[in-house]
N, CA and C atoms as a LAMMPS dump frame, in Angstrom:
ITEM: TIMESTEP
0
ITEM: NUMBER OF ATOMS
621
ITEM: BOX BOUNDS ff ff ff
-5.0000000000000000e+02 5.0000000000000000e+02
-5.0000000000000000e+02 5.0000000000000000e+02
-5.0000000000000000e+02 5.0000000000000000e+02
ITEM: ATOMS id mol type element x y z
1 1 1 N 0.84 -1.443 0.175
2 1 2 C 0.099 0.077 -0.075
3 1 3 C 0.734 1.35 -0.272
4 2 1 N 0.498 2.082 -1.096
5 2 2 C 1.279 3.412 -1.038
6 2 3 C 1.57 3.988 0.727
7 3 1 N 2.249 4.622 1.378
8 3 2 C 2.371 5.199 2.543
9 3 3 C 1.18 7.175 2.822
10 4 1 N 0.955 6.933 3.552
11 4 2 C -0.281 7.651 3.324
12 4 3 C 1.139 9.268 4.622
13 5 1 N 0.526 10.485 3.474
14 5 2 C 2.003 11.106 4.029
15 5 3 C 0.744 12.278 5.183
16 6 1 N 1.737 13.007 5.61
17 6 2 C 1.384 14.819 5.845
18 6 3 C 1.093 15.222 4.787
19 7 1 N 0.204 16.324 4.925
20 7 2 C -0.753 17.493 3.496
21 7 3 C 0.626 17.954 4.414
22 8 1 N 1.232 19.08 2.752
23 8 2 C 2.184 19.339 2.228
24 8 3 C 2.657 20.921 3.214
25 9 1 N 4.434 20.236 4.465
26 9 2 C 4.483 22.23 4.791
27 9 3 C 4.816 23.562 3.665
28 10 1 N 3.751 24.126 4.096
29 10 2 C 4.2 25.659 3.089
30 10 3 C 4.738 26.353 4.225
31 11 1 N 5.195 27.698 4.209
32 11 2 C 5.647 28.453 5.457
33 11 3 C 5.017 29.94 4.622
34 12 1 N 4.804 30.607 5.262
35 12 2 C 4.028 32.043 5.971
36 12 3 C 4.962 33.212 5.237
37 13 1 N 4.912 34.284 4.639
38 13 2 C 6.111 35.117 4.876
39 13 3 C 6.004 36.243 5.927
40 14 1 N 5.164 35.857 7.054
41 14 2 C 5.769 36.283 8.472
42 14 3 C 6.768 35.313 9.204
43 15 1 N 6.484 33.79 8.465
44 15 2 C 7.808 33.117 8.642
45 15 3 C 8.884 33.239 8.322
46 16 1 N 9.143 33.238 7.177
47 16 2 C 9.815 33.602 6.356
48 16 3 C 10.996 35.441 7.222
49 17 1 N 10.044 36.33 7.612
50 17 2 C 10.84 36.992 7.849
51 17 3 C 11.019 36.562 8.891
52 18 1 N 10.369 35.814 10.277
53 18 2 C 11.647 35.535 11.251
54 18 3 C 12.38 34.359 10.9
55 19 1 N 12.564 33.897 10.585
56 19 2 C 13.969 32.721 9.754
57 19 3 C 15.175 33.544 9.513
58 20 1 N 14.559 34.543 8.819
59 20 2 C 15.588 35.431 7.997
60 20 3 C 15.706 36.679 8.851
61 21 1 N 15.31 36.737 10.419
62 21 2 C 15.097 38.269 11.052
63 21 3 C 15.339 39.376 10.212
64 22 1 N 13.623 39.45 9.147
65 22 2 C 13.052 40.761 8.986
66 22 3 C 12.008 41.116 9.311
67 23 1 N 12.026 41.962 8.803
68 23 2 C 10.259 42.205 9.121
69 23 3 C 9.967 42.348 8.285
70 24 1 N 7.863 41.794 8.482
71 24 2 C 7.274 41.042 7.631
72 24 3 C 7.314 41.462 6.08
73 25 1 N 7.043 43.107 6.306
74 25 2 C 7.008 43.612 5.396
75 25 3 C 8.372 43.463 4.284
76 26 1 N 9.423 43.163 4.426
77 26 2 C 10.703 42.817 3.886
78 26 3 C 10.701 41.522 3.372
79 27 1 N 9.961 40.816 3.633
80 27 2 C 9.64 39.61 3.297
81 27 3 C 8.925 39.226 1.76
82 28 1 N 7.811 39.856 2.014
83 28 2 C 6.958 40.592 1.054
84 28 3 C 7.308 41.306 -0.694
85 29 1 N 8.384 41.779 0.351
86 29 2 C 8.403 42.591 -1.472
87 29 3 C 9.708 41.568 -1.446
88 30 1 N 10.761 41.067 -1.413
89 30 2 C 11.621 39.467 -1.576
90 30 3 C 10.274 39.469 -2.837
91 31 1 N 9.268 38.51 -2.217
92 31 2 C 8.164 37.924 -3.298
93 31 3 C 7.772 38.811 -3.956
94 32 1 N 6.825 40.521 -4.386
95 32 2 C 6.145 40.333 -4.601
96 32 3 C 7.941 41.579 -5.97
97 33 1 N 9.136 41.523 -5.946
98 33 2 C 10.446 41.629 -6.576
99 33 3 C 11.394 40.601 -7.026
100 34 1 N 10.326 39.288 -6.717
101 34 2 C 10.419 38.053 -7.143
102 34 3 C 11.369 37.009 -7.662
103 35 1 N 12.036 37.992 -5.976
104 35 2 C 13.709 37.348 -5.531
105 35 3 C 13.529 35.92 -4.907
106 36 1 N 12.06 35.908 -4.47
107 36 2 C 11.301 34.604 -4.353
108 36 3 C 10.256 33.856 -4.151
109 37 1 N 10.621 33.103 -4.652
110 37 2 C 9.307 32.417 -4.965
111 37 3 C 7.864 32.088 -4.425
112 38 1 N 6.441 32.373 -4.219
113 38 2 C 5.361 32.127 -3.611
114 38 3 C 4.388 31.835 -4.332
115 39 1 N 3.493 31.57 -4.003
116 39 2 C 1.358 31.563 -4.466
117 39 3 C 1.005 32.549 -3.03
118 40 1 N -0.198 32.937 -3.692
119 40 2 C -1.063 33.118 -3.06
120 40 3 C -2.25 32.147 -2.957
121 41 1 N -2.855 32.168 -1.698
122 41 2 C -3.719 31.383 -1.414
123 41 3 C -4.958 31.559 -1.538
124 42 1 N -6.517 31.627 -1.613
125 42 2 C -7.406 31.999 -1.665
126 42 3 C -7.5 33.548 -1.183
127 43 1 N -7.227 33.399 -0.173
128 43 2 C -7.065 34.609 1.175
129 43 3 C -6.451 35.581 0.744
130 44 1 N -5.496 35.361 -0.495
131 44 2 C -4.587 36.303 -0.783
132 44 3 C -3.315 36.375 0.027
133 45 1 N -2.993 35.847 0.867
134 45 2 C -2.017 35.647 1.666
135 45 3 C -0.469 34.737 0.5
136 46 1 N 0.803 34.936 0.732
137 46 2 C 1.238 34.407 0.051
138 46 3 C 1.636 33.252 1.193
139 47 1 N 2.097 31.933 0.029
140 47 2 C 3.254 30.303 0.832
141 47 3 C 4.062 30.526 0
142 48 1 N 5.285 29.649 0.687
143 48 2 C 6.25 29.352 0.691
144 48 3 C 6.746 27.847 0.312
145 49 1 N 6.904 26.914 -0.53
146 49 2 C 7.002 25.935 -0.511
147 49 3 C 8.625 25.683 -0.124
148 50 1 N 8.593 24.436 0.645
149 50 2 C 9.954 23.963 1.244
150 50 3 C 11.115 24.292 0.382
151 51 1 N 11.184 23.517 -0.141
152 51 2 C 12.04 23.466 -1.35
153 51 3 C 12.927 24.498 -1.458
154 52 1 N 11.492 25.517 -1.893
155 52 2 C 11.906 27.044 -2.841
156 52 3 C 12.245 27.383 -1.316
157 53 1 N 12.314 27.711 -0.489
158 53 2 C 13.075 28.234 1.354
159 53 3 C 14.083 28.487 0.788
160 54 1 N 14.258 27.007 1.001
161 54 2 C 15.45 25.751 1.097
162 54 3 C 16.979 27.182 0.146
163 55 1 N 16.087 26.55 -1.295
164 55 2 C 17.042 27.368 -1.779
165 55 3 C 17.132 28.775 -1.947
166 56 1 N 16.698 29.504 -1.736
167 56 2 C 16.316 31.014 -0.934
168 56 3 C 17.401 31.1 0.16
169 57 1 N 17.123 30.267 0.945
170 57 2 C 17.84 30.632 1.876
171 57 3 C 19.552 29.688 2.038
172 58 1 N 19.828 29.493 1.691
173 58 2 C 20.919 29.271 0.949
174 58 3 C 21.865 29.823 0.249
175 59 1 N 20.937 30.418 -0.669
176 59 2 C 21.53 31.734 -1.001
177 59 3 C 21.719 32.966 -0.774
178 60 1 N 21.261 33.297 0.07
179 60 2 C 21.471 34.39 1.876
180 60 3 C 22.755 33.965 2.626
181 61 1 N 22.539 32.726 2.565
182 61 2 C 23.603 31.628 3.667
183 61 3 C 22.691 31.684 5.137
184 62 1 N 21.568 31.617 5.145
185 62 2 C 20.706 31.585 6.54
186 62 3 C 20.841 30.419 6.729
187 63 1 N 21.383 29.565 8.196
188 63 2 C 20.699 28.538 8.453
189 63 3 C 19.539 28.39 7.941
190 64 1 N 19.407 26.72 7.574
191 64 2 C 17.672 26.3 7.471
192 64 3 C 17.444 26.257 9.153
193 65 1 N 15.884 26.356 9.283
194 65 2 C 15.944 25.634 10.812
195 65 3 C 16.003 23.883 10.124
196 66 1 N 14.878 23.554 11.714
197 66 2 C 15.38 22.103 12.18
198 66 3 C 14.101 21.097 11.239
199 67 1 N 12.969 21.909 11.234
200 67 2 C 12.081 21.667 11.168
201 67 3 C 11.726 21.507 9.206
202 68 1 N 13.045 22.213 8.439
203 68 2 C 12.786 22.525 7.289
204 68 3 C 13.642 21.771 6.673
205 69 1 N 14.866 21.613 7.441
206 69 2 C 15.693 20.242 7.075
207 69 3 C 14.785 18.88 7.414
208 70 1 N 14.024 18.308 7.851
209 70 2 C 12.742 17.142 8.035
210 70 3 C 12.369 17.141 7.312
211 71 1 N 11.854 18.001 6.823
212 71 2 C 11.05 18.456 5.045
213 71 3 C 11.845 17.999 4.251
214 72 1 N 13.121 18.548 4.211
215 72 2 C 13.869 18.406 3.258
216 72 3 C 14.051 16.713 2.238
217 73 1 N 14.444 16.07 3.635
218 73 2 C 14.833 14.834 3.964
219 73 3 C 14.616 13.637 3.886
220 74 1 N 12.862 14.33 4.264
221 74 2 C 11.348 13.534 3.879
222 74 3 C 11.197 13.216 2.927
223 75 1 N 10.629 14.444 1.727
224 75 2 C 10.749 14.918 0.827
225 75 3 C 12.226 14.18 -0.534
226 76 1 N 12.943 13.948 0.639
227 76 2 C 14.369 13.068 -0.898
228 76 3 C 13.868 11.608 -0.874
229 77 1 N 12.894 11.091 0.226
230 77 2 C 12.978 9.359 -0.541
231 77 3 C 12.027 8.95 -1.468
232 78 1 N 12.051 8.216 -2.355
233 78 2 C 11.299 7.725 -2.913
234 78 3 C 10.678 6.615 -2.711
235 79 1 N 9.225 6.567 -2.4
236 79 2 C 8.797 5.2 -1.958
237 79 3 C 7.259 4.671 -2.739
238 80 1 N 6.57 6.635 -3.69
239 80 2 C 6.011 5.884 -4.394
240 80 3 C 6.381 6.78 -6.197
241 81 1 N 5.987 6.351 -6.781
242 81 2 C 5.846 6.704 -8.847
243 81 3 C 5.47 6.175 -9.332
244 82 1 N 5.56 7.803 -10.429
245 82 2 C 4.198 8.021 -10.737
246 82 3 C 4.457 7.553 -12.44
247 83 1 N 4.159 6.641 -12.614
248 83 2 C 4.658 6.843 -14.677
249 83 3 C 3.836 7.568 -15.486
250 84 1 N 3.891 8.181 -16.24
251 84 2 C 2.304 8.761 -16.849
252 84 3 C 2.874 8.826 -18.458
253 85 1 N 2.708 7.78 -19.22
254 85 2 C 2.971 7.799 -20.704
255 85 3 C 1.815 6.741 -21.255
256 86 1 N 2.26 6.342 -22.429
257 86 2 C 0.59 5.52 -22.769
258 86 3 C 1.495 5.142 -23.984
259 87 1 N 2.31 4.371 -23.158
260 87 2 C 3.672 3.035 -23.633
261 87 3 C 3.607 1.9 -22.444
262 88 1 N 3.135 0.771 -22.679
263 88 2 C 3.308 -0.081 -21.405
264 88 3 C 4.295 -0.946 -21.452
265 89 1 N 4.553 -1.04 -23.023
266 89 2 C 6.134 -1.774 -22.328
267 89 3 C 7.319 -0.603 -21.833
268 90 1 N 7.249 0.18 -22.286
269 90 2 C 7.988 1.476 -21.069
270 90 3 C 8.128 1.342 -19.98
271 91 1 N 6.564 1.808 -19.503
272 91 2 C 6.645 1.658 -18.434
273 91 3 C 6.37 -0.238 -17.466
274 92 1 N 6.777 -1.299 -18.495
275 92 2 C 7.002 -2.014 -17.545
276 92 3 C 8.689 -2.637 -17.121
277 93 1 N 9.126 -2.182 -18.414
278 93 2 C 10.968 -1.358 -18.277
279 93 3 C 10.876 -0.325 -17.055
280 94 1 N 10.872 0.708 -17.235
281 94 2 C 10.683 1.39 -15.315
282 94 3 C 10.546 1.225 -14.339
283 95 1 N 9.297 0.032 -14.384
284 95 2 C 8.664 -0.086 -13.644
285 95 3 C 9.666 -1.116 -12.889
286 96 1 N 10.291 -2.564 -13.806
287 96 2 C 11.528 -3.241 -13.244
288 96 3 C 12.672 -2.229 -12.781
289 97 1 N 12.939 -1.103 -13.839
290 97 2 C 14.244 -0.67 -12.976
291 97 3 C 14.217 -0.07 -12.264
292 98 1 N 13.034 0.552 -11.516
293 98 2 C 13.646 1.366 -10.367
294 98 3 C 12.521 0.607 -9.456
295 99 1 N 12.337 -0.716 -9.168
296 99 2 C 11.966 -1.356 -7.752
297 99 3 C 13.574 -2.026 -7.569
298 100 1 N 13.988 -1.892 -8.708
299 100 2 C 15.564 -3.069 -7.896
300 100 3 C 16.169 -1.59 -7.321
301 101 1 N 16.576 -0.186 -7.738
302 101 2 C 16.752 0.355 -7.094
303 101 3 C 15.935 1.423 -5.997
304 102 1 N 14.768 1.137 -5.617
305 102 2 C 13.989 1.255 -4.764
306 102 3 C 13.136 0.482 -4.15
307 103 1 N 14.031 -0.49 -3.2
308 103 2 C 13.12 -1.544 -2.457
309 103 3 C 12.177 -1.378 -2.646
310 104 1 N 10.789 -1.798 -2.718
311 104 2 C 9.448 -1.306 -1.545
312 104 3 C 8.906 -0.772 -2.827
313 105 1 N 9.431 0.261 -3.202
314 105 2 C 8.761 1.138 -4.089
315 105 3 C 7.613 0.251 -4.705
316 106 1 N 6.166 1.625 -4.32
317 106 2 C 4.717 0.945 -5.285
318 106 3 C 5.171 2.226 -6.753
319 107 1 N 5.163 1.638 -7.586
320 107 2 C 5.318 1.937 -9.079
321 107 3 C 4.188 1.843 -10.015
322 108 1 N 3.735 2.841 -10.185
323 108 2 C 2.034 2.415 -10.715
324 108 3 C 1.839 3.504 -12.252
325 109 1 N 1.097 2.772 -12.782
326 109 2 C 1.127 3.662 -14.802
327 109 3 C 0.09 4.246 -14.345
328 110 1 N 0.165 5.547 -15.163
329 110 2 C -1.157 6.339 -15.777
330 110 3 C -1.305 6.427 -17.319
331 111 1 N -2.348 6.044 -18.484
332 111 2 C -1.841 6.147 -19.45
333 111 3 C -2.244 7.084 -20.053
334 112 1 N -3.315 8.43 -18.924
335 112 2 C -3.488 9.633 -19.605
336 112 3 C -3.505 10.447 -18.9
337 113 1 N -4.157 11.434 -19.049
338 113 2 C -4.192 11.8 -18.096
339 113 3 C -5.683 12.1 -16.904
340 114 1 N -6.609 11.711 -17.546
341 114 2 C -7.194 11.401 -16.068
342 114 3 C -7.019 10.266 -15.912
343 115 1 N -6.314 9.714 -15.905
344 115 2 C -5.929 8.231 -15.13
345 115 3 C -4.91 9.079 -13.988
346 116 1 N -3.909 9.59 -14.832
347 116 2 C -3.126 10.503 -13.353
348 116 3 C -3.687 11.306 -12.641
349 117 1 N -5.334 12.221 -12.712
350 117 2 C -5.922 12.631 -11.803
351 117 3 C -6.029 11.447 -10.849
352 118 1 N -6.529 10.776 -10.761
353 118 2 C -7.297 9.661 -10.109
354 118 3 C -5.799 8.674 -8.927
355 119 1 N -4.777 8.504 -9.776
356 119 2 C -3.424 8.24 -9.268
357 119 3 C -3.093 8.962 -8.094
358 120 1 N -3.466 10.754 -8.761
359 120 2 C -2.188 11.819 -7.945
360 120 3 C -2.491 11.684 -6.511
361 121 1 N -4.015 11.924 -5.983
362 121 2 C -4.495 12.207 -4.829
363 121 3 C -4.155 11.209 -4.093
364 122 1 N -4.527 9.661 -4.588
365 122 2 C -4.172 8.343 -2.755
366 122 3 C -2.845 8.274 -3.351
367 123 1 N -1.844 8.071 -4.335
368 123 2 C -0.615 7.814 -4.406
369 123 3 C 0.68 9.011 -4.014
370 124 1 N -0.091 10.074 -4.454
371 124 2 C 0.606 11.213 -3.795
372 124 3 C 2.245 10.699 -3.851
373 125 1 N 2.467 10.593 -5.15
374 125 2 C 3.641 10.075 -5.634
375 125 3 C 5.326 11.253 -4.782
376 126 1 N 6.321 10.657 -4.809
377 126 2 C 7.704 11.76 -4.394
378 126 3 C 8.211 11.911 -5.914
379 127 1 N 8.01 10.865 -6.769
380 127 2 C 8.763 10.529 -8.033
381 127 3 C 7.548 10.361 -8.824
382 128 1 N 7.373 11.472 -9.939
383 128 2 C 6.963 11.326 -11.435
384 128 3 C 7.509 11.194 -12.137
385 129 1 N 7.892 9.973 -14.024
386 129 2 C 8.28 10.208 -14.98
387 129 3 C 7.528 10.526 -16.014
388 130 1 N 7.221 11.351 -16.84
389 130 2 C 6.344 12.097 -17.343
390 130 3 C 6.347 12.179 -18.667
391 131 1 N 6.201 11.445 -19.965
392 131 2 C 6.681 11.932 -20.956
393 131 3 C 5.848 13.223 -21.79
394 132 1 N 7.086 13.648 -22.874
395 132 2 C 6.38 15.466 -22.713
396 132 3 C 5.408 15.151 -23.599
397 133 1 N 5.284 14.036 -24.328
398 133 2 C 3.969 14.187 -24.4
399 133 3 C 2.809 12.812 -25.201
400 134 1 N 1.75 12.901 -24.887
401 134 2 C 1.346 11.68 -25.399
402 134 3 C -0.534 12.053 -25.556
403 135 1 N -1.224 11.506 -25.557
404 135 2 C -2.396 11.404 -26.78
405 135 3 C -2.798 12.594 -26.542
406 136 1 N -1.92 13.505 -26.816
407 136 2 C -2.51 14.743 -27.299
408 136 3 C -2.231 15.366 -26.264
409 137 1 N -1.835 15.278 -25.136
410 137 2 C -1.276 16.361 -24.098
411 137 3 C 0.036 16.911 -24.042
412 138 1 N 0.4 17.666 -23.742
413 138 2 C 1.181 18.469 -23.177
414 138 3 C 1.963 17.874 -22.217
415 139 1 N 2.485 17.34 -21.871
416 139 2 C 3.831 16.468 -20.317
417 139 3 C 4.342 17.902 -19.695
418 140 1 N 4.275 19.182 -20.566
419 140 2 C 5.107 20.469 -19.114
420 140 3 C 3.597 20.964 -18.264
421 141 1 N 2.257 20.5 -19.432
422 141 2 C 1.215 21.435 -18.379
423 141 3 C 1.301 20.114 -17.41
424 142 1 N 1.102 19.407 -17.623
425 142 2 C 0.749 18.182 -16.481
426 142 3 C 2.314 18.4 -15.91
427 143 1 N 3.264 18.602 -15.741
428 143 2 C 4.141 18.842 -15.077
429 143 3 C 4.126 20.369 -14.103
430 144 1 N 3.686 20.96 -14.857
431 144 2 C 3.308 22.019 -13.568
432 144 3 C 2.134 22.557 -13.293
433 145 1 N 1.034 21.681 -13.386
434 145 2 C -0.307 21.392 -12.024
435 145 3 C 0.325 20.305 -11.201
436 146 1 N 0.891 19.714 -11.297
437 146 2 C 1.288 18.399 -10.672
438 146 3 C 2.815 19.763 -9.575
439 147 1 N 3.877 20.451 -9.527
440 147 2 C 4.14 21.08 -8.66
441 147 3 C 3.209 22.294 -8.218
442 148 1 N 1.977 22.485 -8.833
443 148 2 C 1.575 23.946 -8.13
444 148 3 C -0.171 22.946 -7.274
445 149 1 N -0.095 21.83 -7.055
446 149 2 C -1.174 21.21 -6.226
447 149 3 C -0.637 21.119 -5.2
448 150 1 N -1.469 22.201 -4.247
449 150 2 C -1.073 21.886 -2.852
450 150 3 C -1.422 20.515 -1.652
451 151 1 N -1.784 19.795 -2.397
452 151 2 C -2.349 18.763 -1.457
453 151 3 C -1.081 17.847 -2.385
454 152 1 N -0.074 17.584 -2.861
455 152 2 C 0.419 16.539 -3.371
456 152 3 C 1.861 17.393 -2.592
457 153 1 N 3.208 16.219 -2.424
458 153 2 C 4.444 16.896 -1.473
459 153 3 C 5.103 17.358 -2.742
460 154 1 N 5.279 17.495 -3.641
461 154 2 C 6.241 18.455 -4.535
462 154 3 C 6.914 17.62 -5.084
463 155 1 N 6.539 16.426 -5.71
464 155 2 C 7.048 15.272 -6.337
465 155 3 C 8.368 15.994 -7.475
466 156 1 N 9.71 15.344 -7.35
467 156 2 C 10.308 15.475 -8.324
468 156 3 C 9.504 14.894 -9.544
469 157 1 N 9.837 15.61 -10.689
470 157 2 C 9.545 15.647 -12.043
471 157 3 C 10.478 15.099 -13.173
472 158 1 N 10.455 14.279 -13.377
473 158 2 C 11.426 13.94 -14.355
474 158 3 C 10.365 13.866 -16.296
475 159 1 N 10.96 14.711 -16.665
476 159 2 C 10.49 15.384 -17.843
477 159 3 C 11.069 14.142 -19.294
478 160 1 N 10.055 13.305 -20.046
479 160 2 C 10.932 13.015 -20.781
480 160 3 C 10.925 12.852 -22.474
481 161 1 N 12.27 13.411 -22.778
482 161 2 C 11.57 14.184 -24.082
483 161 3 C 12.016 13.561 -25.389
484 162 1 N 11.658 14.203 -26.304
485 162 2 C 12.449 13.54 -27.845
486 162 3 C 13.857 13.927 -28.185
487 163 1 N 14.135 15.42 -28.042
488 163 2 C 15.396 15.16 -27.765
489 163 3 C 15.744 16.468 -26.928
490 164 1 N 16.967 16.514 -26.45
491 164 2 C 17.179 17.922 -24.971
492 164 3 C 17.92 18.679 -26.433
493 165 1 N 17.282 20.3 -25.881
494 165 2 C 17.42 21.215 -26.505
495 165 3 C 17.827 22.371 -25.276
496 166 1 N 17.7 23.638 -26.035
497 166 2 C 17.695 24.941 -25.205
498 166 3 C 16.151 25.112 -25.334
499 167 1 N 15.576 24.791 -25.93
500 167 2 C 14.427 25.391 -26.061
501 167 3 C 13.501 24.265 -25.206
502 168 1 N 13.74 22.735 -24.976
503 168 2 C 13.316 22.358 -23.962
504 168 3 C 13.596 21.948 -22.281
505 169 1 N 15.061 22.542 -22.41
506 169 2 C 15.577 23.328 -20.964
507 169 3 C 14.802 23.787 -20.464
508 170 1 N 14.275 25.333 -21.684
509 170 2 C 13.554 26.426 -21.117
510 170 3 C 12.368 25.609 -20.592
511 171 1 N 11.726 25.155 -21.024
512 171 2 C 10.155 24.623 -20.817
513 171 3 C 10.211 23.741 -19.657
514 172 1 N 11.279 23.381 -19.419
515 172 2 C 11.164 22.606 -17.916
516 172 3 C 11.342 23.151 -17.097
517 173 1 N 11.878 24.248 -17.45
518 173 2 C 12.485 25.534 -16.477
519 173 3 C 11.737 26.622 -16.136
520 174 1 N 10.386 26.354 -16.641
521 174 2 C 9.714 27.309 -16.377
522 174 3 C 8.267 26.668 -15.726
523 175 1 N 8.152 25.273 -15.686
524 175 2 C 7.045 24.767 -16.044
525 175 3 C 7.106 23.576 -13.777
526 176 1 N 8.946 24.195 -13.635
527 176 2 C 9.257 23.788 -12.64
528 176 3 C 9.933 22.09 -12.056
529 177 1 N 10.303 22.11 -13.429
530 177 2 C 10.253 20.296 -13.72
531 177 3 C 12.423 20.134 -13.146
532 178 1 N 12.742 18.616 -12.564
533 178 2 C 13.436 18.686 -11.56
534 178 3 C 14.455 18.189 -12.857
535 179 1 N 13.809 17.464 -13.821
536 179 2 C 15.323 17.507 -15.405
537 179 3 C 14.549 16.989 -16.024
538 180 1 N 15.673 16.672 -17.753
539 180 2 C 14.298 16.168 -19.156
540 180 3 C 15.788 15.271 -19.166
541 181 1 N 15.307 13.847 -19.742
542 181 2 C 16.281 12.895 -20.3
543 181 3 C 15.451 12.636 -21.231
544 182 1 N 16.259 12.818 -22.925
545 182 2 C 15.932 12.439 -23.942
546 182 3 C 15.359 10.414 -24.176
547 183 1 N 14.341 11.022 -25.297
548 183 2 C 14.661 9.19 -25.81
549 183 3 C 14.927 9.134 -26.886
550 184 1 N 14.952 7.4 -27.026
551 184 2 C 14.999 6.612 -26.012
552 184 3 C 15.577 6.259 -25.052
553 185 1 N 15.441 6.09 -23.261
554 185 2 C 15.561 6.078 -22.053
555 185 3 C 16.365 5.128 -22.04
556 186 1 N 17.789 6.228 -21.136
557 186 2 C 18.469 5.435 -20.703
558 186 3 C 18.587 4.781 -19.082
559 187 1 N 18.49 4.019 -18.794
560 187 2 C 18.024 3.821 -17.485
561 187 3 C 18.753 4.198 -16.327
562 188 1 N 20.646 4.605 -16.7
563 188 2 C 21.709 4.365 -16.281
564 188 3 C 21.244 6.185 -15.604
565 189 1 N 21.294 6.72 -17.388
566 189 2 C 21.116 8.442 -17.497
567 189 3 C 19.844 8.746 -16.596
568 190 1 N 18.315 7.991 -16.525
569 190 2 C 16.84 8.36 -15.424
570 190 3 C 17.779 8.238 -13.753
571 191 1 N 18.169 7.563 -13.788
572 191 2 C 18.924 7.05 -12.052
573 191 3 C 19.502 8.108 -11.851
574 192 1 N 20.596 8.34 -12.866
575 192 2 C 21.38 9.51 -12.596
576 192 3 C 20.955 10.828 -11.987
577 193 1 N 19.751 11.127 -12.457
578 193 2 C 18.442 12.769 -13.263
579 193 3 C 18.194 12.573 -11.924
580 194 1 N 18.004 11.395 -11.278
581 194 2 C 16.91 10.616 -10.038
582 194 3 C 17.8 11.548 -9.45
583 195 1 N 18.693 10.664 -8.955
584 195 2 C 19.697 10.573 -8.315
585 195 3 C 20.33 12.403 -7.213
586 196 1 N 20.587 13.169 -9.002
587 196 2 C 20.845 14.624 -8.456
588 196 3 C 20.078 15.21 -7.903
589 197 1 N 18.319 14.811 -8.687
590 197 2 C 17.577 15.737 -8.209
591 197 3 C 17.205 15.383 -6.31
592 198 1 N 17.847 13.986 -6.102
593 198 2 C 16.816 13.874 -4.659
594 198 3 C 18.236 14.791 -3.787
595 199 1 N 19.773 14.929 -4.265
596 199 2 C 20.79 15.222 -3.873
597 199 3 C 20.942 17.223 -3.395
598 200 1 N 20.069 17.434 -4.588
599 200 2 C 20.159 18.555 -4.707
600 200 3 C 18.992 18.911 -3.733
601 201 1 N 18.141 18.082 -3.282
602 201 2 C 16.833 18.568 -1.765
603 201 3 C 17.348 18.198 -1.031
604 202 1 N 18.785 17.631 -1.049
605 202 2 C 19.178 16.743 0.659
606 202 3 C 20.449 17.891 0.813
607 203 1 N 21.195 17.97 -0.57
608 203 2 C 21.647 19.21 -0.249
609 203 3 C 21.766 20.94 0.503
610 204 1 N 20.011 20.855 0.483
611 204 2 C 19.536 21.767 1.48
612 204 3 C 19.839 22.775 2.91
613 205 1 N 19.919 20.905 3.532
614 205 2 C 19.817 20.666 4.628
615 205 3 C 21.282 20.963 5.316
616 206 1 N 22.142 20.736 4.504
617 206 2 C 23.854 20.632 4.894
618 206 3 C 24.208 22.009 5.281
619 207 1 N 23.419 22.706 4.642
620 207 2 C 24.085 23.81 5.335
621 207 3 C 24.483 25.151 7.156
């Protein structure tokens, strides 16, 4: 059974201000000037994801709070994986490979956006591997929605692309994908990309 996860912890502008030792308006100003990425709640309040906050604090040379360290370490574990594409043979190949590297992990297939929408709330994956195009769907937009879903745990997202280029890298950054992997997928390359993404999160706890 997929493990049950707690609701995603996010930080308010007030909490950021306290961590950084500044007044609340300064934190809000960082957000409004684009120095610190945030989203707005329906009530208009700013909220910041843990990995985004950790990156900002590291850039500013500020020590991470213990609760933020614990959150990032938990997020770096790979237990639940969702593979979104319409190629069953590729899924089987990836599933076998991932289960060898992450023993005990749950690796689930979604063949289209509708199926992915059903799987995401219950699986709450740590890792999503998504084709850039499948069943007439833009995988980049799927990635954007996953990363912006406040009910998920900000999973690592790897996009499978027809070929790497400056354009694909730019689009991937725009939707907050963690990496792109060219097709046909080299399993060693995929493993390296996942490991690098995990290490970037864990590295945020070492300052």
